[in-house]
Phi, psi and omega in degrees: 000139181289149182286151173257137178250138178236132173248112179264124186227156178273112179291329180295333179274356179076034185260010180297319180296323177294316178298319181293318177297315177298321178299316177299317180298315182292320179295324177290313185288323187247037185304324183266352191254340186235158179275315182194164168236128182249137172261130184230110177301135179268148172270354179262124179301139175078007184280137170205098188231133176251126181246149170240113182052040177084358178257121180298127179242341177219128177228117186301319185295319180291320180292326183086005177196170175283136177288143172289155183299327180300315179295316181299314181298320181293318176296315180296315179300320178297334181268324190253332182208068185306336181275350185290134173275137176255013177060231184298338182275357182287157176294150177261000000 
């Protein structure tokens, strides 16, 4: 079964649009590799966590900054489709 990605975001911080944009990017990039991307409002202030099948793979608070989409795609790729090329978003 293909993996599910969840983006948990803080609605009080106004991060819904960022989460929706990242969801669109992930759905476009990994159209054949994932089952779905879910947006989940968090009850924790300042939260922005990306999960793959319920396992946190990116946490804004732990990083100390918002991850760039390139970084998000690389982490997701490494979990769901390690052989996939990300073109210009791949590591150099």
